[in-house]
N, CA, C and O atoms as a printed pandas DataFrame, in Angstrom:
     atom_number atom_name residue_name chain_id  residue_number  x_coord  y_coord  z_coord
0              1         N          MET        A               1    0.841   -1.183    0.000
1              2        CA          MET        A               1    0.000    0.000    0.000
2              3         C          MET        A               1    0.885    1.245    0.000
3              4         O          MET        A               1    1.921    1.284    0.665
4              5         N          LYS        A               2    0.470    2.242   -0.742
5              6        CA          LYS        A               2    1.254    3.467   -0.876
6              7         C          LYS        A               2    0.397    4.678   -0.558
7              8         O          LYS        A               2   -0.779    4.553   -0.216
8              9         N          ALA        A               3    1.002    5.850   -0.675
9             10        CA          ALA        A               3    0.285    7.106   -0.439
10            11         C          ALA        A               3   -0.850    7.252   -1.440
11            12         O          ALA        A               3   -0.828    6.666   -2.522
12            13         N          THR        A               4   -1.831    8.037   -1.059
13            14        CA          THR        A               4   -2.898    8.408   -1.973
14            15         C          THR        A               4   -2.512    9.737   -2.603
15            16         O          THR        A               4   -2.342   10.737   -1.905
16            17         N          VAL        A               5   -2.375    9.744   -3.915
17            18        CA          VAL        A               5   -1.987   10.945   -4.641
18            19         C          VAL        A               5   -3.195   11.437   -5.427
19            20         O          VAL        A               5   -3.789   10.704   -6.217
20            21         N          VAL        A               6   -3.541   12.703   -5.187
21            22        CA          VAL        A               6   -4.666   13.319   -5.886
22            23         C          VAL        A               6   -4.114   14.461   -6.734
23            24         O          VAL        A               6   -3.549   15.423   -6.215
24            25         N          VAL        A               7   -4.287   14.338   -8.027
25            26        CA          VAL        A               7   -3.800   15.304   -8.998
26            27         C          VAL        A               7   -4.886   16.352   -9.222
27            28         O          VAL        A               7   -6.028   16.025   -9.543
28            29         N          LEU        A               8   -4.506   17.616   -9.048
29            30        CA          LEU        A               8   -5.444   18.724   -9.251
30            31         C          LEU        A               8   -5.062   19.430  -10.546
31            32         O          LEU        A               8   -4.041   20.116  -10.601
32            33         N          GLN        A               9   -5.870   19.267  -11.581
33            34        CA          GLN        A               9   -5.555   19.824  -12.888
34            35         C          GLN        A               9   -6.516   20.933  -13.259
35            36         O          GLN        A               9   -7.721   20.830  -13.027
36            37         N          GLY        A              10   -5.976   21.996  -13.836
37            38        CA          GLY        A              10   -6.812   23.087  -14.305
38            39         C          GLY        A              10   -5.992   24.339  -14.518
39            40         O          GLY        A              10   -4.846   24.439  -14.079
40            41         N          GLU        A              11   -6.597   25.286  -15.197
41            42        CA          GLU        A              11   -5.922   26.555  -15.489
42            43         C          GLU        A              11   -5.680   27.361  -14.216
43            44         O          GLU        A              11   -6.264   27.095  -13.165
44            45         N          LEU        A              12   -4.817   28.335  -14.341
45            46        CA          LEU        A              12   -4.557   29.262  -13.255
46            47         C          LEU        A              12   -5.875   29.894  -12.815
47            48         O          LEU        A              12   -6.639   30.386  -13.645
48            49         N          GLY        A              13   -6.137   29.879  -11.510
49            50        CA          GLY        A              13   -7.342   30.491  -10.979
50            51         C          GLY        A              13   -8.603   29.648  -11.084
51            52         O          GLY        A              13   -9.704   30.158  -10.875
52            53         N          SER        A              14   -8.464   28.371  -11.403
53            54        CA          SER        A              14   -9.656   27.530  -11.582
54            55         C          SER        A              14  -10.147   26.883  -10.288
55            56         O          SER        A              14  -11.185   26.222  -10.289
56            57         N          GLY        A              15   -9.418   27.062   -9.185
57            58        CA          GLY        A              15   -9.904   26.563   -7.903
58            59         C          GLY        A              15   -9.102   25.455   -7.253
59            60         O          GLY        A              15   -9.542   24.887   -6.254
60            61         N          LYS        A              16   -7.945   25.134   -7.787
61            62        CA          LYS        A              16   -7.134   24.051   -7.233
62            63         C          LYS        A              16   -6.711   24.338   -5.793
63            64         O          LYS        A              16   -6.886   23.495   -4.914
64            65         N          THR        A              17   -6.158   25.517   -5.553
65            66        CA          THR        A              17   -5.713   25.867   -4.205
66            67         C          THR        A              17   -6.904   26.043   -3.270
67            68         O          THR        A              17   -6.830   25.657   -2.104
68            69         N          ALA        A              18   -7.984   26.609   -3.752
69            70        CA          ALA        A              18   -9.195   26.758   -2.930
70            71         C          ALA        A              18   -9.686   25.382   -2.477
71            72         O          ALA        A              18  -10.118   25.223   -1.335
72            73         N          PHE        A              19   -9.620   24.399   -3.359
73            74        CA          PHE        A              19  -10.003   23.035   -3.012
74            75         C          PHE        A              19   -9.082   22.491   -1.919
75            76         O          PHE        A              19   -9.552   21.913   -0.939
76            77         N          ALA        A              20   -7.771   22.675   -2.088
77            78        CA          ALA        A              20   -6.802   22.193   -1.093
78            79         C          ALA        A              20   -7.060   22.840    0.268
79            80         O          ALA        A              20   -6.995   22.169    1.298
80            81         N          LYS        A              21   -7.352   24.130    0.273
81            82        CA          LYS        A              21   -7.650   24.842    1.523
82            83         C          LYS        A              21   -8.892   24.264    2.195
83            84         O          LYS        A              21   -8.884   24.003    3.398
84            85         N          ALA        A              22   -9.951   24.065    1.426
85            86        CA          ALA        A              22  -11.199   23.539    1.984
86            87         C          ALA        A              22  -11.012   22.122    2.514
87            88         O          ALA        A              22  -11.532   21.783    3.578
88            89         N          LEU        A              23  -10.283   21.304    1.788
89            90        CA          LEU        A              23  -10.025   19.939    2.225
90            91         C          LEU        A              23   -9.213   19.942    3.518
91            92         O          LEU        A              23   -9.524   19.207    4.456
92            93         N          GLY        A              24   -8.177   20.768    3.562
93            94        CA          GLY        A              24   -7.362   20.868    4.771
94            95         C          GLY        A              24   -8.170   21.307    5.970
95            96         O          GLY        A              24   -8.013   20.762    7.063
96            97         N          LYS        A              25   -9.021   22.272    5.780
97            98        CA          LYS        A              25   -9.876   22.756    6.862
98            99         C          LYS        A              25  -10.805   21.644    7.340
99           100         O          LYS        A              25  -11.000   21.465    8.542
100          101         N          MET        A              26  -11.372   20.906    6.401
101          102        CA          MET        A              26  -12.256   19.794    6.748
102          103         C          MET        A              26  -11.510   18.731    7.565
103          104         O          MET        A              26  -12.104   18.064    8.413
104          105         N          MET        A              27  -10.218   18.579    7.305
105          106        CA          MET        A              27   -9.403   17.592    8.008
106          107         C          MET        A              27   -8.900   18.102    9.357
107          108         O          MET        A              27   -8.222   17.379   10.087
108          109         N          GLY        A              28   -9.234   19.341    9.679
109          110        CA          GLY        A              28   -8.863   19.869   10.986
110          111         C          GLY        A              28   -7.600   20.702   11.023
111          112         O          GLY        A              28   -7.098   21.002   12.106
112          113         N          ILE        A              29   -7.076   21.080    9.880
113          114        CA          ILE        A              29   -5.878   21.929    9.856
114          115         C          ILE        A              29   -6.305   23.347   10.206
115          116         O          ILE        A              29   -7.139   23.942    9.524
116          117         N          ASN        A              30   -5.728   23.879   11.267
117          118        CA          ASN        A              30   -6.101   25.218   11.729
118          119         C          ASN        A              30   -5.210   26.314   11.160
119          120         O          ASN        A              30   -5.616   27.474   11.092
120          121         N          GLU        A              31   -3.995   25.950   10.751
121          122        CA          GLU        A              31   -3.112   26.985   10.217
122          123         C          GLU        A              31   -3.571   27.414    8.830
123          124         O          GLU        A              31   -4.292   26.690    8.144
124          125         N          HIS        A              32   -3.143   28.594    8.435
125          126        CA          HIS        A              32   -3.523   29.161    7.139
126          127         C          HIS        A              32   -2.854   28.367    6.024
127          128         O          HIS        A              32   -1.627   28.278    5.974
128          129         N          ILE        A              33   -3.641   27.798    5.141
129          130        CA          ILE        A              33   -3.120   27.014    4.019
130          131         C          ILE        A              33   -3.012   27.930    2.814
131          132         O          ILE        A              33   -3.996   28.536    2.391
132          133         N          VAL        A              34   -1.813   28.027    2.268
133          134        CA          VAL        A              34   -1.584   28.834    1.074
134          135         C          VAL        A              34   -0.937   27.957    0.012
135          136         O          VAL        A              34   -0.391   26.897    0.319
136          137         N          SER        A              35   -1.001   28.393   -1.204
137          138        CA          SER        A              35   -0.369   27.649   -2.281
138          139         C          SER        A              35    1.138   27.596   -2.049
139          140         O          SER        A              35    1.758   28.627   -1.786
140          141         N          PRO        A              36    1.730   26.417   -2.142
141          142        CA          PRO        A              36    3.178   26.305   -1.938
142          143         C          PRO        A              36    3.987   26.621   -3.193
143          144         O          PRO        A              36    5.016   25.992   -3.441
144          145         N          THR        A              37    3.535   27.579   -3.977
145          146        CA          THR        A              37    4.190   27.902   -5.247
146          147         C          THR        A              37    5.677   28.172   -5.070
147          148         O          THR        A              37    6.488   27.668   -5.847
148          149         N          PHE        A              38    6.049   28.954   -4.069
149          150        CA          PHE        A              38    7.446   29.342   -3.926
150          151         C          PHE        A              38    8.277   28.338   -3.141
151          152         O          PHE        A              38    9.493   28.274   -3.319
152          153         N          VAL        A              39    7.641   27.552   -2.273
153          154        CA          VAL        A              39    8.381   26.540   -1.513
154          155         C          VAL        A              39    8.201   25.149   -2.113
155          156         O          VAL        A              39    8.845   24.202   -1.662
156          157         N          ILE        A              40    7.366   25.011   -3.092
157          158        CA          ILE        A              40    7.055   23.794   -3.841
158          159         C          ILE        A              40    6.184   22.820   -3.039
159          160         O          ILE        A              40    5.233   22.259   -3.582
160          161         N          MET        A              41    6.498   22.612   -1.750
161          162        CA          MET        A              41    5.775   21.609   -0.995
162          163         C          MET        A              41    5.537   22.081    0.440
163          164         O          MET        A              41    6.430   22.631    1.084
164          165         N          LYS        A              42    4.321   21.855    0.923
165          166        CA          LYS        A              42    3.980   22.124    2.326
166          167         C          LYS        A              42    3.392   20.842    2.898
167          168         O          LYS        A              42    2.658   20.119    2.224
168          169         N          SER        A              43    3.727   20.577    4.151
169          170        CA          SER        A              43    3.254   19.374    4.814
170          171         C          SER        A              43    2.502   19.755    6.087
171          172         O          SER        A              43    2.934   20.632    6.836
172          173         N          TYR        A              44    1.388   19.094    6.321
173          174        CA          TYR        A              44    0.554   19.368    7.490
174          175         C          TYR        A              44    0.265   18.060    8.215
175          176         O          TYR        A              44   -0.077   17.058    7.586
176          177         N          ASN        A              45    0.399   18.070    9.522
177          178        CA          ASN        A              45    0.036   16.904   10.312
178          179         C          ASN        A              45   -1.474   16.860   10.444
179          180         O          ASN        A              45   -2.116   17.866   10.743
180          181         N          ILE        A              46   -2.031   15.679   10.216
181          182        CA          ILE        A              46   -3.471   15.478   10.324
182          183         C          ILE        A              46   -3.725   14.140   11.003
183          184         O          ILE        A              46   -2.811   13.327   11.143
184          185         N          ASP        A              47   -4.924   13.917   11.410
185          186        CA          ASP        A              47   -5.376   12.617   11.897
186          187         C          ASP        A              47   -6.779   12.440   11.328
187          188         O          ASP        A              47   -7.774   12.758   11.979
188          189         N          TRP        A              48   -6.837   11.929   10.109
189          190        CA          TRP        A              48   -8.097   11.876    9.372
190          191         C          TRP        A              48   -8.177   10.596    8.554
191          192         O          TRP        A              48   -7.426   10.417    7.595
192          193         N          LYS        A              49   -9.071    9.723    8.925
193          194        CA          LYS        A              49   -9.361    8.494    8.176
194          195         C          LYS        A              49   -8.108    7.696    7.797
195          196         O          LYS        A              49   -7.982    7.218    6.670
196          197         N          GLY        A              50   -7.193    7.562    8.747
197          198        CA          GLY        A              50   -5.976    6.791    8.521
198          199         C          GLY        A              50   -4.816    7.593    7.962
199          200         O          GLY        A              50   -3.694    7.092    7.903
200          201         N          PHE        A              51   -5.062    8.823    7.554
201          202        CA          PHE        A              51   -3.984    9.674    7.060
202          203         C          PHE        A              51   -3.371   10.456    8.218
203          204         O          PHE        A              51   -4.081   10.942    9.098
204          205         N          LYS        A              52   -2.058   10.569    8.207
205          206        CA          LYS        A              52   -1.340   11.312    9.248
206          207         C          LYS        A              52   -0.686   12.577    8.707
207          208         O          LYS        A              52   -0.258   13.434    9.480
208          209         N          LYS        A              53   -0.608   12.696    7.392
209          210        CA          LYS        A              53    0.014   13.866    6.788
210          211         C          LYS        A              53   -0.687   14.237    5.498
211          212         O          LYS        A              53   -0.947   13.387    4.647
212          213         N          LEU        A              54   -0.993   15.536    5.363
213          214        CA          LEU        A              54   -1.474   16.090    4.096
214          215         C          LEU        A              54   -0.290   16.836    3.499
215          216         O          LEU        A              54    0.267   17.739    4.122
216          217         N          ILE        A              55    0.085   16.451    2.292
217          218        CA          ILE        A              55    1.212   17.078    1.606
218          219         C          ILE        A              55    0.669   17.769    0.366
219          220         O          ILE        A              55    0.057   17.139   -0.497
220          221         N          HIS        A              56    0.902   19.074    0.289
221          222        CA          HIS        A              56    0.392   19.899   -0.810
222          223         C          HIS        A              56    1.588   20.320   -1.662
223          224         O          HIS        A              56    2.486   21.011   -1.181
224          225         N          VAL        A              57    1.595   19.910   -2.906
225          226        CA          VAL        A              57    2.696   20.187   -3.827
226          227         C          VAL        A              57    2.191   21.093   -4.943
227          228         O          VAL        A              57    1.123   20.856   -5.507
228          229         N          ASP        A              58    2.953   22.118   -5.255
229          230        CA          ASP        A              58    2.655   22.974   -6.403
230          231         C          ASP        A              58    3.864   22.875   -7.334
231          232         O          ASP        A              58    4.931   23.418   -7.046
232          233         N          ALA        A              59    3.681   22.182   -8.441
233          234        CA          ALA        A              59    4.788   21.923   -9.367
234          235         C          ALA        A              59    4.949   23.008  -10.422
235          236         O          ALA        A              59    5.714   22.831  -11.370
236          237         N          TYR        A              60    4.249   24.120  -10.279
237          238        CA          TYR        A              60    4.269   25.173  -11.296
238          239         C          TYR        A              60    5.685   25.642  -11.624
239          240         O          TYR        A              60    6.010   25.841  -12.795
240          241         N          ARG        A              61    6.526   25.820  -10.618
241          242        CA          ARG        A              61    7.879   26.343  -10.829
242          243         C          ARG        A              61    8.922   25.250  -11.063
243          244         O          ARG        A              61   10.101   25.552  -11.250
244          245         N          ILE        A              62    8.506   24.004  -11.055
245          246        CA          ILE        A              62    9.446   22.906  -11.271
246          247         C          ILE        A              62    9.791   22.812  -12.750
247          248         O          ILE        A              62    8.909   22.805  -13.609
248          249         N          GLU        A              63   11.076   22.740  -13.029
249          250        CA          GLU        A              63   11.521   22.655  -14.426
250          251         C          GLU        A              63   11.815   21.224  -14.853
251          252         O          GLU        A              63   11.792   20.916  -16.045
252          253         N          SER        A              64   12.091   20.351  -13.892
253          254        CA          SER        A              64   12.310   18.946  -14.232
254          255         C          SER        A              64   11.867   18.077  -13.063
255          256         O          SER        A              64   11.870   18.508  -11.909
256          257         N          GLU        A              65   11.494   16.861  -13.383
257          258        CA          GLU        A              65   11.017   15.935  -12.360
258          259         C          GLU        A              65   12.062   15.678  -11.287
259          260         O          GLU        A              65   11.717   15.369  -10.147
260          261         N          SER        A              66   13.331   15.804  -11.637
261          262        CA          SER        A              66   14.396   15.562  -10.658
262          263         C          SER        A              66   14.314   16.515   -9.475
263          264         O          SER        A              66   14.743   16.166   -8.375
264          265         N          GLU        A              67   13.769   17.714   -9.680
265          266        CA          GLU        A              67   13.623   18.654   -8.568
266          267         C          GLU        A              67   12.699   18.088   -7.497
267          268         O          GLU        A              67   12.984   18.205   -6.306
268          269         N          LEU        A              68   11.597   17.478   -7.913
269          270        CA          LEU        A              68   10.671   16.881   -6.953
270          271         C          LEU        A              68   11.283   15.619   -6.345
271          272         O          LEU        A              68   11.097   15.347   -5.159
272          273         N          LEU        A              69   12.000   14.862   -7.140
273          274        CA          LEU        A              69   12.682   13.674   -6.615
274          275         C          LEU        A              69   13.680   14.068   -5.538
275          276         O          LEU        A              69   13.815   13.372   -4.532
276          277         N          ASN        A              70   14.382   15.185   -5.740
277          278        CA          ASN        A              70   15.367   15.654   -4.760
278          279         C          ASN        A              70   14.727   16.118   -3.454
279          280         O          ASN        A              70   15.410   16.233   -2.436
280          281         N          LEU        A              71   13.420   16.383   -3.479
281          282        CA          LEU        A              71   12.703   16.781   -2.265
282          283         C          LEU        A              71   12.153   15.562   -1.519
283          284         O          LEU        A              71   11.393   15.715   -0.562
284          285         N          GLY        A              72   12.530   14.363   -1.947
285          286        CA          GLY        A              72   12.106   13.149   -1.266
286          287         C          GLY        A              72   10.804   12.556   -1.766
287          288         O          GLY        A              72   10.123   11.840   -1.031
288          289         N          TRP        A              73   10.451   12.847   -3.012
289          290        CA          TRP        A              73    9.193   12.374   -3.583
290          291         C          TRP        A              73    8.993   10.866   -3.423
291          292         O          TRP        A              73    7.920   10.421   -3.015
292          293         N          ASN        A              74   10.018   10.085   -3.741
293          294        CA          ASN        A              74    9.862    8.627   -3.683
294          295         C          ASN        A              74    9.508    8.145   -2.279
295          296         O          ASN        A              74    8.685    7.243   -2.122
296          297         N          GLU        A              75   10.118    8.732   -1.272
297          298        CA          GLU        A              75    9.811    8.353    0.108
298          299         C          GLU        A              75    8.389    8.781    0.482
299          300         O          GLU        A              75    7.685    8.048    1.178
300          301         N          LEU        A              76    7.968    9.954    0.026
301          302        CA          LEU        A              76    6.627   10.452    0.346
302          303         C          LEU        A              76    5.544    9.530   -0.207
303          304         O          LEU        A              76    4.571    9.233    0.485
304          305         N          VAL        A              77    5.706    9.078   -1.445
305          306        CA          VAL        A              77    4.671    8.253   -2.065
306          307         C          VAL        A              77    4.672    6.820   -1.557
307          308         O          VAL        A              77    3.739    6.069   -1.842
308          309         N          GLU        A              78    5.686    6.427   -0.820
309          310        CA          GLU        A              78    5.732    5.070   -0.268
310          311         C          GLU        A              78    4.927    4.938    1.019
311          312         O          GLU        A              78    4.624    3.820    1.437
312          313         N          ASN        A              79    4.574    6.048    1.653
313          314        CA          ASN        A              79    3.916    6.004    2.959
314          315         C          ASN        A              79    2.388    6.040    2.802
315          316         O          ASN        A              79    1.844    7.043    2.339
316          317         N          PRO        A              80    1.692    4.963    3.181
317          318        CA          PRO        A              80    0.242    4.915    3.019
318          319         C          PRO        A              80   -0.511    5.893    3.929
319          320         O          PRO        A              80   -1.718    6.077    3.766
320          321         N          GLN        A              81    0.176    6.512    4.871
321          322        CA          GLN        A              81   -0.465    7.497    5.747
322          323         C          GLN        A              81   -0.395    8.906    5.175
323          324         O          GLN        A              81   -0.814    9.862    5.827
324          325         N          HIS        A              82    0.127    9.040    3.970
325          326        CA          HIS        A              82    0.224   10.342    3.316
326          327         C          HIS        A              82   -0.894   10.516    2.298
327          328         O          HIS        A              82   -1.167    9.627    1.491
328          329         N          LEU        A              83   -1.530   11.678    2.354
329          330        CA          LEU        A              83   -2.460   12.112    1.311
330          331         C          LEU        A              83   -1.760   13.267    0.613
331          332         O          LEU        A              83   -1.494   14.300    1.227
332          333         N          ILE        A              84   -1.463   13.095   -0.665
333          334        CA          ILE        A              84   -0.681   14.078   -1.413
334          335         C          ILE        A              84   -1.569   14.736   -2.470
335          336         O          ILE        A              84   -2.160   14.061   -3.313
336          337         N          LEU        A              85   -1.649   16.058   -2.409
337          338        CA          LEU        A              85   -2.337   16.846   -3.435
338          339         C          LEU        A              85   -1.263   17.497   -4.284
339          340         O          LEU        A              85   -0.320   18.075   -3.745
340          341         N          ILE        A              86   -1.385   17.415   -5.587
341          342        CA          ILE        A              86   -0.362   18.024   -6.435
342          343         C          ILE        A              86   -1.012   18.862   -7.541
343          344         O          ILE        A              86   -1.795   18.373   -8.356
344          345         N          GLU        A              87   -0.648   20.149   -7.526
345          346        CA          GLU        A              87   -1.096   21.084   -8.557
346          347         C          GLU        A              87   -0.047   21.136   -9.668
347          348         O          GLU        A              87    1.139   20.925   -9.416
348          349         N          TRP        A              88   -0.479   21.413  -10.877
349          350        CA          TRP        A              88    0.357   21.474  -12.079
350          351         C          TRP        A              88    1.081   20.138  -12.308
351          352         O          TRP        A              88    2.299   20.113  -12.480
352          353         N          PRO        A              89    0.337   19.045  -12.309
353          354        CA          PRO        A              89    0.948   17.722  -12.443
354          355         C          PRO        A              89    1.632   17.473  -13.782
355          356         O          PRO        A              89    2.513   16.620  -13.887
356          357         N          GLU        A              90    1.228   18.214  -14.793
357          358        CA          GLU        A              90    1.842   18.002  -16.114
358          359         C          GLU        A              90    3.347   18.264  -16.094
359          360         O          GLU        A              90    4.064   17.804  -16.983
360          361         N          ARG        A              91    3.832   18.994  -15.094
361          362        CA          ARG        A              91    5.271   19.286  -14.978
362          363         C          ARG        A              91    6.057   18.064  -14.481
363          364         O          ARG        A              91    7.269   17.975  -14.680
364          365         N          VAL        A              92    5.350   17.119  -13.830
365          366        CA          VAL        A              92    6.020   15.959  -13.229
366          367         C          VAL        A              92    5.293   14.651  -13.562
367          368         O          VAL        A              92    5.382   13.676  -12.817
368          369         N          GLU        A              93    4.594   14.644  -14.659
369          370        CA          GLU        A              93    3.744   13.505  -15.032
370          371         C          GLU        A              93    4.483   12.169  -14.994
371          372         O          GLU        A              93    3.907   11.154  -14.602
372          373         N          GLY        A              94    5.734   12.164  -15.392
373          374        CA          GLY        A              94    6.499   10.915  -15.472
374          375         C          GLY        A              94    6.781   10.241  -14.147
375          376         O          GLY        A              94    7.118    9.057  -14.131
376          377         N          ILE        A              95    6.657   10.946  -13.037
377          378        CA          ILE        A              95    6.933   10.330  -11.735
378          379         C          ILE        A              95    5.681   10.169  -10.877
379          380         O          ILE        A              95    5.768    9.745   -9.725
380          381         N          LEU        A              96    4.525   10.503  -11.430
381          382        CA          LEU        A              96    3.279   10.321  -10.686
382          383         C          LEU        A              96    2.896    8.847  -10.681
383          384         O          LEU        A              96    3.061    8.159  -11.688
384          385         N          PRO        A              97    2.383    8.353   -9.547
385          386        CA          PRO        A              97    1.924    6.960   -9.529
386          387         C          PRO        A              97    0.814    6.750  -10.556
387          388         O          PRO        A              97   -0.011    7.635  -10.782
388          389         N          LYS        A              98    0.801    5.594  -11.161
389          390        CA          LYS        A              98   -0.192    5.283  -12.193
390          391         C          LYS        A              98   -1.615    5.313  -11.640
391          392         O          LYS        A              98   -2.564    5.589  -12.373
392          393         N          ASP        A              99   -1.762    5.026  -10.336
393          394        CA          ASP        A              99   -3.098    4.994   -9.744
394          395         C          ASP        A              99   -3.498    6.328   -9.113
395          396         O          ASP        A              99   -4.419    6.371   -8.297
396          397         N          SER        A             100   -2.823    7.405   -9.478
397          398        CA          SER        A             100   -3.186    8.731   -8.953
398          399         C          SER        A             100   -4.632    9.045   -9.337
399          400         O          SER        A             100   -5.084    8.735  -10.439
400          401         N          ARG        A             101   -5.326    9.656   -8.417
401          402        CA          ARG        A             101   -6.692   10.103   -8.709
402          403         C          ARG        A             101   -6.606   11.503   -9.311
403          404         O          ARG        A             101   -5.716   12.276   -8.956
404          405         N          ARG        A             102   -7.511   11.827  -10.206
405          406        CA          ARG        A             102   -7.467   13.123  -10.887
406          407         C          ARG        A             102   -8.763   13.886  -10.703
407          408         O          ARG        A             102   -9.859   13.347  -10.851
408          409         N          ILE        A             103   -8.599   15.157  -10.373
409          410        CA          ILE        A             103   -9.737   16.066  -10.311
410          411         C          ILE        A             103   -9.440   17.188  -11.291
411          412         O          ILE        A             103   -8.388   17.822  -11.221
412          413         N          PHE        A             104  -10.369   17.430  -12.201
413          414        CA          PHE        A             104  -10.203   18.474  -13.206
414          415         C          PHE        A             104  -11.016   19.696  -12.810
415          416         O          PHE        A             104  -12.196   19.588  -12.475
416          417         N          PHE        A             105  -10.377   20.860  -12.851
417          418        CA          PHE        A             105  -11.008   22.123  -12.515
418          419         C          PHE        A             105  -11.109   22.954  -13.788
419          420         O          PHE        A             105  -10.206   22.933  -14.625
420          421         N          LYS        A             106  -12.219   23.692  -13.931
421          422        CA          LYS        A             106  -12.315   24.602  -15.058
422          423         C          LYS        A             106  -13.125   25.817  -14.656
423          424         O          LYS        A             106  -13.973   25.753  -13.766
424          425         N          HIS        A             107  -12.854   26.899  -15.311
425          426        CA          HIS        A             107  -13.584   28.143  -15.070
426          427         C          HIS        A             107  -14.992   28.018  -15.621
427          428         O          HIS        A             107  -15.192   27.521  -16.729
428          429         N          GLU        A             108  -15.953   28.465  -14.856
429          430        CA          GLU        A             108  -17.335   28.522  -15.330
430          431         C          GLU        A             108  -17.743   29.982  -15.414
431          432         O          GLU        A             108  -17.440   30.773  -14.520
432          433         N          ILE        A             109  -18.424   30.332  -16.478
433          434        CA          ILE        A             109  -18.860   31.713  -16.651
434          435         C          ILE        A             109  -20.324   31.832  -16.294
435          436         O          ILE        A             109  -20.892   32.921  -16.372
């Protein structure tokens, strides 16, 4: 068993970070959740339905998959107690688990 990886796909401003914030709040995270665009990855301790950590990744500024690998990606995805949300997955598609769940966001007028 491995981590649960949820891929958040959509254009800039389509609601990916808003979704991550709402999910984190629902899981009991009290600290302010912001997009990890500049730090790439933020980790939050949780105790929710068997998950112990919510990891929020924003791959927007990543230029190669090796950058995420250097941040310990392989170890993160091996832990079944991790719930990983990743924005801009197309930047790191080659290292995403094949069983990643996908949520597509789009602007509605």
